[in-house]
N, C-alpha and C positions, 0 to 999 in steps of 0.2 A: 630560536626566535628569528623571524624573517622580516625584513623591511617591507616586503610585499604585503604581508598580513597586517602590518601596522597602518600602511597607506589605505588598504581596503577597509579596515575597521573605522578609521576616521572619515573616509569617503562616505560610508554608510551612516554616519552620524552618531557613532558610539563613542564612549569615553575611554581614553587611553589610560593604562595603568602607569604608575610611577616607574616601574621597570621598563616598560616599552618606551617611555619618553627618554629615560637615561640611555637606553640602548641606541636610540636615534641620535641624541646629541653627542655622545661619546664616539659613536661610529663615524658620524659626519665630520667631527673635528679631527679625527685620526685619518681621514681620507679613505675609510673603508666603505662608506656609503656614497654612491655617485651623486652628482648634482641633479640628474634627472629624477631620481627617487626623492631627494630632499625637496625639490621644487614641487613634486606631486603632493607631498605631505603638506607643504606650506599652502598650496592651493586648496587642499581639503580643509585645512584649518581656517583659511580665509572664508570659505563658504559655510562651514558648519560650526565654527567657533570652538571655544574650549570652556569647560567649567572653571570656576575659581580654583579648585583643587588642581586641575590639569595645568592651569596657567602658573600657579605657584611651583609645581613640580618642574615645569619647563624653565622657569626663572632660576631655580636652585641648580638645575643641571647646567645652565649657561654659566652661572656664577662659579661652579665647581670645575669648569673646563680649563681653567688656567690658574695663575697666581692669585693668592689672597693676601691681604695685608694684616699684620698683627700690630695693633696700636696699644697693646697692654703696657708698653713702656711710657706711654703718655699719661701724665697725671691729670686727673679730673675728667669731667664730662666732655665728650667730643660730639660736636654737632655739625651737620653739613646741610647745604642747600643745593638743590638741583633744579635747573630750569629746563623746560622742554624746548627752548630755543625761540628767539624772536629777533626783531630789528631794533637796534638802539638799546639792547638789553645788557647794560654794564653793571647790573645790580651787585654781583659778587665783589666788585671793587669798593663798594660802599658798605654792604651788609656785613661782610666778613670782618673788616676792621672795627665796626661798631660792636659786634658780638665779642670779639677777642678783647677789646678794651674794657669789657665788663666782666672779664674773668672766666669766659667759656672758651674752650679750646676749639680751634677750627683747623683741622688737618685736611686741606682741600686738594683734590685732583680735578683738573678741568681739561676740556678738550679744545681743539682748534675748530675754526669755522669752515664750513663747506657750503657752497651755494649762497642763498640769500641771507643766511643767519651768520652772525659774527661769533667768534670764539674767544673766551676769556684769555686763553694763553696768547693768542695773537695780539690782543690789546696790551697785555703785560710786556710783550716783546717790543712794543713801541717805546718802552722805557729803556733808554740806552744802558746796556750792560746787564739787564735783568736776566738772571739764570732761572730757566724753567725746569731744569733737571737737577735734582739733589740726590745724594745717596740716602738710603733708608735711615742711617744713623744721623746724618745731618738734618734730614727732614724732621725726625722726631725730636731731636735736640732743639731745633728752632721752635717747634710747637710748644715744647716745655718751657723754653726760655722767654719767648715773645708772646706765645698764645696763638700764633697764626703763621702758617706757611702754605704756599700754593704752588703746585707743580703740574707739569703735563703728564699725561698717561703714557709713560715710557715703558712700563712693565707689560707683560703679557697677560693682561686682564681679560677674562671672558673671550678667549679666541673663537669660541663657538659663535658668539654674536657677530664678530667681524666677518666670518664666512657666511653666516646666514643672512646678514644684512646685504652683503654684496649680491647674494643670490636673489633675495626678495626685490632688490632694486631693479633687476632685469627681468623679473617674472610677474610684475604687477601685483605683488603681494605685500607691499610695504604697509598699506593702510588696513591692517588687521589688528584689532585692539589687543588680543592675547599676545601677538608677536611683538607689538610695540612695547607693551608692559614688560615682557620678558627681556627685551633688548635693554631698556632703560634700567630696570631694577637688577638685572643680572650683573651689569657693570657696577652699579651703585653699591650692591651688597658685597662686592668683592673687597670693598674697603671696610675698615673696622670701626664704624661710627656708632655711637649710642642713639643719636636722634637725627632724623632726616626731615627737612621741610622741602616739599615739592612745590615748585612754581609752575603750574600747568597753564600754558598760554592758550588763549582761544581767540579766533578771529582770522582775518585775512593774512596776517603775517605769521601765523602759526600752523602747525600740522593739523590740529583739530580745529575745524572751522566753526563749530557750534558749541554753545555752553553745555548743552546736554551731553554731547560726545566727550567734552573735556571733563565733565563731572564723572562720567562713567569710567573713563581712563584713570582719573585721580583716585576714585574709590577702589578700583582694582589694584593700583600700585600701593595704596595705603594698606590694604588688606594683606598684600604680599609681604610688605615690610614688617607688619605686626606678626605675621607667621614666623618671620625670621628673628623675632625678639627685639625689634627696633621700636622706639617711640616715633610715631609718624603723624604728620599733618600735611594737607595739601591745600594750596590756595589757587583758585581759578582767577587768572588775571587777564586783563584786556590787551589783545595784540591786534586790534582793529586800527591802531595808529601806532607809529613808532614811539618808543619810550624816551621821553626827553626830546631834545632838539638835535642832538649829535648822532650821526651814523658814520662809523669809520673808526679805526683803531685809536690813533693818538687823539682824535677829536673826542672820543668817548672817555678816554682816560682824563682828559682835561675837564669834561663835564662832571665826571665822578669826583674829582678833586674840588671843583666848585661846590658840589653838593655837600661834601664833608666840611667845607668852609661855611656852610649854611646858606649858600646862594644858588642852590640847584633848582631845576625846573620843578614846578609844583607836582606834576604827575609822577615823575621819577622819584622824587623825595617821598611821596606818599607810599608808593609800592615798596621802596627800601625800608621805610620805618615799619610797615606792616610785616614784611618778611622777617626783619630783625626781631620784632616783638615776639613772633611765634617761635623763632629759634631759641630765644632766651627763655621763653615760658616752658618749652619742652625740656630745657636743661634745668628747670627747677628754680628759676630766678623770680617767679611770681606769676600773676595773671597776665594775660596778653595786654590788658590796659596798663598795668603797672610797668610792664617791660617796655611798652611803647614810650612812656615818659623817660625811662632810663636811657633808651636809645636816642631820644631827642636831646637829652642832656649830654650824651657822648659826642654829639655833633656840636652842641652849643659851647662846650668847654674845650673843644678841639682834641679831646683824648682819642677819638676815632681817627682823625687825620694824623695825629702823631703815631698811631699804631701802623697806619699804612706807610708812613715815612720810615719807621723802624723796620718794617718787613722788606720794603724795597731795598734799603741799605744792606740788610742781612743777606739778601739774595743777589748782591752784586750790582744792583741798579743804581743809577745816578739819582739820589734822593733830592738833589737840587731841582729836578724837573717837577717834583711833587710840591716842593716849597714855592716854586715859581713856574707855573705851567707855560708862561710866555717863552721859556727856553726850549720848548719842544720844537723839533724841526718842522718848518712850514712847507707846504706844497709849493712847487714852483709857479703854478698857475691857479687862478680862481675864475669863476664864471657865475654871473648872476642870472637866475631863472625868474622870469616875470610872468605873471598871469596874463593869459590872452583874452580873458573876459572878466566881468564882474559877477559877484555872488558869494554865497557862503560855501566854504569847503564842507560838503556834506559827507564825503567819503574819501578815504585814502586807502589805496590798495597797498598795504604795508609790505607784502612780499615783493611787489614791483619796486617799492622804494629801496629795499635791500638789493634788488637786481641792478638798480641805477648806481648804487654805491659799488657794487661788484664791477660794473662797466668802467668805473673810474680807477679801478686797481686796488680797492680796499679789501677785496676778498679773493677767493680762489674757486675755480671750477673743478680742479683736480687737486689732490693733496700735495702734488709736487709744485704747484704754481707759486711764484714769489709774490709777496704782498708789498704794496706801496703803503707804508704805515701812516703817511701824512694825508692820504687820499680820503675822500668821504664827502659828506653833505652836512651842512648846518641849515636846519629848517627855520624859516622866518614866520611862517604861518602854518597852523595845524587845523585839524577837523573842528568845525564850529566857528572859525574865524571868518570875518567878512573881508573880501579883497576886491579892489577895483582893478579894471584892466590896466596893466602896466605896473602893478605893485609887485615888489620882490617877494617871492614865496620861498626861495631857497638859494643858497650859495654852494656851488660845487667846487671841490678842490682836487687837484691831481697834478702829478709830474708829467702827464701826457695830455697836452692840450687837445689833441685830436679825439680824445674820449668824451669831450663835453657834449657834442651833438647827440650821440646815442643816449647818454645819461639824461640829458634834458628832455628828449623825446619820451623816454620811459617815464620820467617823473611827471611830466604834464599829462600824459595819457592815464596815469594812475591817480590823478587828482580830479575828483568830480565836484563841479560847482552847481549850486541850486539857488533859486531865489528865496527859499525858506531855510531858516536856521535848523539844523538837525537836532533831534532830541539828544540830550546829554546821556552818555552811557557811563556805568560805574567803572572804576579802575580795577576794583576787586569784586568779583561777582559773588563769591561765597567761599566758605571754608569747608573742607572735607576731612573728617576725622574718623 
């Protein structure tokens, strides 16, 4: 079998066999296939696409390129939630404790943020002492004992994806639906969960900019998961505006705690309850409607909040920060951003809001960058709100005072005002099963 023939076959629009796909993934991961041939195949896939069967085979080859977890030692149904990434998206910090408090196991591995999207692990590391690395034995023991553990991806999961993504990033082949699906699901299927809920973001702050593209990607990933024997559902959720009011690590943890106390932003609370209800329903706890009521009760009676406190304490974190978020370290400086004119906020470029937070030090441009966990943005006005010239629309926080000018410029340029109030958009567009 020759890589040349595989490239030519896909270039000419033909379907690759399972054996040809495995040959490519295994050879490229092992360093036996050079970058220039791998990039040629990625470009051929970009232009000619892949069938559902090809995409599944590519996903399984990526999954099998490295370590896989065996969760058989965990008692009960295991359910996970994966988000395609957004701004202000701290849903895991609320959804996982809700689900675990209702008797469903959540053995979660999460990533770090890069660019305009935040990472769950970065948010957790804003909690003093929180350990994001556990041995397999301690991880599974905690899931059995508490029902919930969350760690970073420290193992060699799907190394083929790491190599392929780095290559796609510099060859303009990132935005190919088969390659995106194989990247996300290859890593997700390396874990041993029974049920997976996908939160596929759509809009200016997400990778997929239209609802139609988001639905197509969601359906593709759901089909792949079902072929792997998983119970699957995907929600298409709105990322044309930040989720909640907080952007930045410690600020988002505080907002998550407020939500578990029953005082969260309406939009964020709604998305969390919807995700939790589908996770519980997939795990056999009832219909989505019944499970939503259960999730709301877990917030009302503080059982979900107590589950987060228990998890933070078990992983070495200072649980007093969750009990009293005022104890979180504050940024040295703050800066008020005021509107320069009057009107309704008709559009927010959510990706740019994330970049403004990045400029303040809340994120990283490269994986080696250090994060200012106290940095970020608290929004005072959002899409649909009317503002007068001079009204405060956001407060910036950072330990670097000199970062405010750039962040303010990005934020103001990303906020469009109009004399007419914009039409209201749904938070959850649809469910894909």
